[in-house]
C-alpha positions in Angstrom: 33.8 -51.0 15.4 37.0 -49.4 16.4 40.0 -51.5 15.9 42.1 -52.1 19.0 45.5 -53.5 19.9 46.7 -55.1 23.1 49.1 -53.1 25.3 50.6 -54.4 28.5 51.9 -52.9 31.8 52.7 -54.4 35.2 49.0 -55.0 35.9 48.2 -56.9 32.8 46.7 -56.4 29.3 44.8 -53.3 28.2 43.0 -52.7 24.9 44.0 -49.4 23.2 42.5 -48.0 20.0 44.8 -49.1 17.1 45.4 -45.6 15.8 46.6 -44.2 19.1 50.3 -43.9 20.1 49.7 -44.1 23.8 49.9 -47.3 25.8 48.4 -49.2 28.7 49.0 -46.7 31.5 47.5 -43.8 29.5 44.5 -45.9 28.7 44.0 -46.8 32.4 44.1 -43.1 33.3 41.5 -42.2 30.6 39.2 -44.8 32.1 39.7 -43.9 35.7 40.2 -40.1 35.6 38.0 -38.7 32.8 36.9 -35.9 35.0 35.6 -32.7 33.5 37.0 -31.0 30.4 40.4 -29.8 31.7 43.3 -31.4 30.0 46.9 -31.3 31.1 48.1 -27.9 29.8 49.5 -28.1 26.2 52.6 -26.3 27.4 53.5 -29.4 29.4 53.7 -31.4 26.1 56.5 -29.3 24.7 58.1 -29.0 28.1 58.3 -32.7 28.5 59.6 -33.1 24.9 62.4 -30.8 25.8 63.1 -32.8 29.0 63.0 -36.2 27.4 65.3 -35.0 24.6 67.7 -33.5 27.1 67.6 -36.7 29.2 68.3 -38.8 26.2 71.3 -36.6 25.2 72.7 -36.8 28.7 72.2 -40.6 28.9 73.8 -41.1 25.5 76.7 -38.9 26.3 77.2 -40.9 29.5 77.3 -44.2 27.5 74.1 -45.5 29.0 71.8 -45.1 26.0 72.6 -46.8 22.7 73.0 -44.8 19.5 69.9 -46.2 17.8 67.6 -45.6 20.8 69.0 -42.2 21.3 68.5 -41.2 17.7 64.9 -42.4 17.6 64.0 -40.7 20.9 65.5 -37.4 19.8 63.7 -37.6 16.4 60.4 -38.2 18.1 60.9 -35.3 20.6 61.7 -33.0 17.7 58.5 -34.0 16.0 56.5 -33.2 19.2 58.3 -29.9 19.4 57.3 -29.2 15.8 53.7 -29.6 16.8 53.1 -33.2 15.8 51.3 -35.9 17.9 49.8 -33.4 20.3 46.4 -35.2 20.0 48.1 -38.2 21.6 48.1 -36.5 25.0 44.5 -36.8 26.1 44.9 -36.9 29.9 42.9 -34.8 32.3 44.3 -32.5 35.1 42.4 -34.3 37.8 44.6 -37.4 38.2 47.3 -38.6 40.5 48.9 -35.6 42.3 52.4 -36.6 41.1 51.5 -36.4 37.4 52.8 -40.0 36.9 50.2 -40.9 34.3 51.1 -37.9 32.2 54.8 -38.8 32.4 53.9 -42.3 31.3 51.7 -40.9 28.5 54.8 -39.1 27.2 57.0 -42.2 27.6 54.5 -44.4 25.8 53.9 -42.1 22.9 57.6 -41.6 22.4 58.2 -45.4 22.6 55.4 -46.2 20.2 56.4 -43.5 17.7 59.9 -45.0 17.8 58.3 -48.4 17.0 56.7 -46.8 13.9 60.0 -45.2 12.8 61.8 -48.5 13.4 59.2 -50.6 11.6 58.3 -52.7 14.7 54.9 -53.5 16.1 53.2 -50.8 18.2 53.2 -51.8 21.9 56.3 -54.1 21.4 58.4 -51.6 23.3 61.2 -52.4 20.9 63.7 -50.9 20.1 62.7 -48.1 22.6 61.1 -49.1 26.0 59.0 -46.4 27.7 60.5 -47.0 31.1 64.0 -48.4 30.4 64.9 -45.9 27.7 62.6 -42.9 27.5 62.4 -42.7 31.3 66.0 -43.6 31.9 67.5 -41.8 35.0 64.1 -40.3 35.8 61.0 -40.7 38.0 57.7 -38.9 37.5 58.5 -37.4 40.9 61.4 -35.4 39.5 60.5 -35.2 35.8 57.0 -33.8 36.2 58.0 -30.8 38.5 60.9 -30.2 36.1 58.6 -30.1 33.2 56.3 -27.7 35.2 59.2 -25.4 35.7 60.3 -25.6 32.1 56.7 -24.8 30.9 56.4 -21.9 33.3 59.9 -20.5 32.6 59.5 -20.6 28.8 56.0 -19.1 28.7 56.7 -16.4 31.3 59.9 -15.4 29.4 58.5 -15.7 25.9 54.9 -14.8 26.3 54.0 -13.0 29.5 57.0 -10.6 29.9 56.8 -9.4 26.3 53.1 -8.8 26.6 53.4 -6.8 29.9 56.4 -4.9 28.5 54.5 -3.9 25.5 51.6 -2.7 27.6 53.9 -0.8 29.9 55.6 0.9 26.9 52.3 1.9 25.3 51.2 3.4 28.6 54.5 5.2 29.1 54.2 6.7 25.5 50.8 8.1 26.4 52.2 9.5 29.7 54.9 11.3 27.8 52.5 12.6 25.2 50.2 13.9 27.9 52.8 15.2 30.3 51.5 18.9 30.1 47.8 18.2 30.3 46.7 19.4 33.8 43.7 17.7 35.3 42.1 17.3 38.7 43.4 14.5 40.9 41.0 12.6 43.0 41.4 10.9 46.4 38.6 9.0 48.2 36.7 9.5 44.9 36.5 13.2 45.7 38.2 16.2 44.1 41.9 16.7 45.1 44.7 18.9 43.9 45.8 19.0 40.3 48.0 16.4 38.5 48.9 16.0 34.9 47.3 13.2 32.9 50.9 12.2 32.1 51.8 11.9 35.7 48.7 9.8 36.4 49.6 7.4 33.5 53.3 7.4 34.5 52.1 5.8 37.7 50.5 2.9 35.7 53.7 2.5 33.7 55.7 2.4 36.9 53.5 -0.3 38.4 53.9 -2.5 35.4 57.7 -1.9 35.4 57.9 -3.0 39.0 55.8 -6.1 38.2 58.2 -7.0 35.4 61.1 -6.8 37.8 59.3 -9.0 40.3 58.5 -11.6 37.7 62.1 -11.7 36.4 63.3 -12.2 40.0 60.7 -15.0 40.6 62.1 -16.9 37.6 65.4 -17.5 39.5 63.7 -20.2 41.6 61.9 -21.7 38.6 65.3 -22.3 36.8 66.3 -24.8 39.5 65.2 -28.3 38.3 64.5 -31.4 40.3 65.6 -33.7 37.4 68.1 -36.2 38.7 66.5 -36.6 42.1 64.4 -39.5 40.8 62.0 -41.0 43.3 62.6 -39.2 46.6 65.5 -36.8 45.9 68.3 -39.2 46.5 69.0 -39.8 42.8 68.6 -43.6 42.9 69.0 -45.1 39.3 70.4 -41.8 38.0 74.1 -41.9 37.3 76.4 -39.3 38.9 76.5 -36.2 36.8 73.2 -36.9 35.0 71.3 -34.1 36.8 73.9 -31.5 35.8 74.2 -32.8 32.3 70.5 -32.9 31.7 69.9 -29.4 33.1 72.7 -28.1 30.9 71.0 -29.7 27.9 67.6 -28.1 28.9 69.3 -24.7 29.2 70.8 -25.2 25.7 67.5 -26.2 24.1 65.5 -23.5 25.7 68.0 -20.7 25.8 67.1 -20.1 29.5 69.5 -20.5 32.5 68.1 -23.8 33.9 70.4 -25.5 36.4 70.2 -28.6 38.6 68.7 -27.7 41.9 71.4 -28.0 44.6 68.9 -29.7 47.0 66.6 -32.1 45.3 64.7 -32.8 48.6 63.6 -29.1 48.6 62.3 -29.1 45.1 60.5 -32.4 45.3 59.0 -32.3 48.7 57.6 -28.8 48.1 57.3 -26.3 45.3 58.3 -23.0 47.0 59.0 -21.2 43.7 55.3 -21.5 42.9 53.7 -20.7 46.2 52.5 -17.2 47.2 53.6 -16.0 50.6 50.2 -16.2 52.3 50.1 -19.9 51.7 52.9 -20.3 54.3 50.4 -19.1 56.9 48.8 -22.6 56.5 51.8 -24.1 58.2 52.8 -23.7 61.9 55.4 -21.0 62.8 58.4 -23.2 63.1 62.1 -22.3 63.1 64.4 -25.1 62.1 67.6 -25.4 64.0 70.1 -28.2 64.0 67.6 -30.4 62.2 64.9 -29.9 64.8 61.8 -27.8 64.7 62.0 -25.3 67.5 58.9 -23.3 68.6 59.7 -19.9 70.0 57.3 -18.4 72.6 59.0 -15.1 73.8 57.8 -11.8 72.4 61.3 -10.9 71.2 61.7 -14.3 69.5 58.3 -14.0 67.8 59.3 -10.6 66.4 62.6 -12.1 65.2 60.8 -15.1 63.7 58.3 -12.9 61.9 61.1 -10.9 60.4 62.8 -14.2 59.2 59.5 -15.5 57.8 58.8 -12.3 56.0 62.3 -12.4 54.5 61.8 -16.0 53.4 58.5 -15.2 51.9 60.0 -12.4 49.8 62.8 -14.7 48.7 60.5 -17.5 47.6 57.7 -15.5 46.0 57.3 -17.2 42.7 55.3 -17.0 39.5 52.0 -17.6 41.3 52.3 -14.6 43.6 53.9 -12.5 41.0 51.1 -13.2 38.6 48.7 -12.2 41.4 50.6 -9.0 42.0 50.5 -8.2 38.3 46.8 -9.0 38.3 46.2 -6.5 41.1 48.1 -3.8 39.1 46.0 -4.5 36.0 42.8 -4.5 38.0 43.6 -1.0 39.3 44.7 0.3 35.9 41.7 -1.0 34.0 39.3 0.2 36.6 40.8 3.7 36.6 40.6 4.0 32.8 37.0 2.6 32.9 36.1 5.2 35.5 37.8 8.1 33.7 36.1 7.2 30.4 32.5 6.8 31.8 29.9 8.9 30.1 29.6 10.3 27.5 27.0 12.8 29.0 26.6 11.7 32.6 30.1 10.6 33.7 33.7 11.9 34.0 34.4 11.5 30.3 38.0 12.7 30.7 39.2 9.9 28.4 37.7 8.9 25.1 38.3 5.2 24.5 38.1 3.3 21.1 34.7 2.3 19.9 35.4 -1.4 19.1 31.9 -2.8 19.0 28.2 -1.9 19.7 27.6 -2.1 23.5 23.9 -2.9 23.8 21.3 -5.0 22.2 18.6 -2.5 23.2 20.2 0.9 23.6 21.3 2.3 20.2 24.6 4.0 20.0 25.9 2.7 23.3 29.6 1.9 23.5 31.1 0.1 26.6 34.6 -0.2 28.0 34.7 -3.9 27.1 38.5 -4.2 27.1 38.6 -2.9 30.7 35.9 -5.3 31.7 37.7 -8.2 30.1 41.0 -7.3 31.8 39.5 -7.0 35.2 37.8 -10.3 34.9 41.1 -11.8 33.9 42.7 -10.2 37.0 40.0 -11.8 39.3 40.5 -15.2 37.7 44.3 -15.0 38.2 43.8 -14.1 41.9 41.5 -17.1 42.2 44.1 -19.3 40.5 46.7 -18.1 43.0 44.6 -19.3 45.9 44.5 -22.8 44.3 48.3 -22.7 43.7 48.8 -21.6 47.3 46.8 -24.5 48.8 48.4 -26.9 46.4 51.8 -25.7 47.4 51.0 -26.3 51.0 50.3 -30.0 50.2 53.9 -31.2 50.1 53.5 -34.3 52.3 56.8 -35.9 53.3 59.1 -36.4 50.2 56.7 -35.3 47.5 54.1 -32.6 46.7 50.9 -34.3 45.4 49.1 -31.3 43.8 51.4 -30.9 40.8 48.8 -31.1 38.0 46.5 -28.6 39.9 49.4 -26.2 40.3 50.6 -26.2 36.7 47.1 -26.1 35.4 46.4 -22.8 37.3 49.8 -21.2 36.7 49.7 -21.8 32.9 46.2 -20.6 32.8 47.2 -17.4 34.5 50.2 -16.9 32.2 48.0 -17.4 29.1 45.1 -15.1 30.0 47.4 -12.4 31.4 49.5 -12.5 28.2 46.5 -12.3 25.9 44.7 -9.8 28.1 47.7 -7.4 28.2 48.1 -7.6 24.5 44.5 -7.0 23.7 44.2 -4.1 26.3 47.2 -2.4 24.6 46.0 -2.9 21.0 42.3 -2.3 21.4 42.2 0.3 24.2 45.4 2.0 25.3 46.8 2.8 21.9 43.6 4.4 20.7 42.6 6.3 23.9 42.5 10.1 23.7 42.1 12.8 26.3 38.9 15.0 26.3 40.6 18.3 26.7 37.4 20.3 27.0 36.1 18.2 29.9 39.4 18.1 31.7 39.7 21.9 31.6 36.1 22.3 32.8 36.9 20.2 35.9 40.1 22.1 36.6 38.3 25.5 36.3 35.5 24.4 38.7 37.6 22.6 41.3 37.4 23.8 44.9 40.6 22.0 45.9 42.8 24.6 44.1 42.3 26.5 47.3 45.0 24.2 48.7 47.7 26.5 47.2 46.3 29.4 49.4 46.9 27.6 52.7 50.6 28.7 53.0 49.5 32.3 52.3 46.4 32.8 54.4 46.3 29.7 56.6 44.3 26.5 56.5 41.3 27.9 58.3 40.7 30.8 56.0 41.4 28.6 52.9 38.8 26.2 54.2 36.2 29.0 54.6 36.7 30.0 51.0 36.1 26.5 49.8 32.9 26.1 51.9 31.6 29.6 51.0 32.1 28.9 47.3 30.4 25.5 47.5 27.4 26.8 49.6 26.8 29.9 47.4 27.5 28.5 44.0 30.6 30.7 43.4 34.0 30.2 41.9 36.9 30.0 44.3 38.1 33.4 43.1 34.7 35.0 43.6 34.5 33.5 47.1 38.0 34.6 48.0 37.5 38.2 46.9 34.1 38.4 48.5 35.5 37.3 51.9 38.4 39.7 51.5 41.1 37.2 52.3 43.3 37.9 49.3 43.5 40.4 46.5 42.8 39.5 42.9 46.5 39.8 42.1 47.5 37.4 44.9 44.8 34.9 43.9 45.8 34.9 40.3 49.5 34.5 41.1 49.0 31.8 43.7 46.1 29.7 42.4 47.8 28.5 39.2 47.0 24.8 38.5 50.1 24.5 36.3 52.3 25.3 39.3 50.6 22.8 41.5 51.6 19.7 39.7 55.1 19.8 41.1 56.7 20.7 44.5 55.4 24.3 45.1 54.9 26.5 48.1 53.2 29.9 47.5 54.5 33.0 49.1 52.4 35.9 50.6 54.3 38.3 48.4 55.8 38.0 45.0 59.5 37.9 45.7 
């Protein structure tokens, strides 16, 4: 028989397992919202510990929190930040949309741990009360979104960006190493003009570089915290200056430039830094002027409005849309490498990827592009997460968004799998990939699209005839060109040079 103790809240008495640090409201949430297996992201535990420590410091500095209570709260928060007590946060994602129960879970755990440290009875709320002291100057409505932003900001900066940067650098190193390897480019999945393998991979590095810039830009909105807005953004029960002092403490503790949001109604009624731009299409096209919603009907006004909306969408694109954009880039990169490595006897086989594990339970010797497959699945999941975040972001009814747990669950999931996926893709695929020089040269030598270089010399129509004649008669381009008599051997050899065709180049009829 499990020993229990009696905890109380405003609705009465609740029995809680004696060895647990949480209290009545956490226990009620466990009873009413044990849905599925998805727990509030573990990143929110440390984010909330940072927030509660910062709030305690600000309240203490303002003379509102006594020395003993302050010391105990800070000590407990430090323990949580060191990895202790994380098993005391058992709540599921699918709960109240404000995250109130998780905020109270944090308050209750800190309060009861303070009781242990002070030698008082668990549940006595003495010397530290979960609401009066741990939650001082706060509401779930401003603390939960602030913790969301802290969790996202810290993990994007410390996990995602380093992982993406590492992948970009590894790809860029390959691009430099392979800068002189001429291969056949492909458009519409058909042969095109030459490109170097280094140029192709430099495109991948450039895509990731752009993604990094976009993510860095998106963090600007995340650094604006709702803390201090309390219930509806007015700051009731928060002392003047608390918001700024607490944000400064959070910035100090995290090393990131968190600030107090200039308009608390904005960051509590909606979570624009999280939403992807397409989610705004769920709302009617309104322009706000002089405090009133004005619907424009003229064609000119519609065009002006669309321009304004597009500009607003670009400004507010946050971690969700930026993770989605990164996922799109990774999906393309992984699929390209998967395609170029297909084979070994009946595919392109231009790239030789590392053999990490056997690929089949029935076909001996088979090796598959498993890292590419894993990364593309991650990309698909991130795109799906973004849809959920978009709909959640559109759910800001009146003074508060009520999809907060859903949003942070999906965004932290995206950050985690993107970070791990980029790291594994770099370590177990990119760094060990090698070019198949024999196959690459074979495709260049056989390509019909090298005839493109002849167009400025003999014209498009004759160059097209050479390509078709070579294809229809199983000839090389050179054989077809000489047989048709459109160029001399000397002109063909001078003009049709794949190495010249990988940079701006226009052939001349005569060698000047």
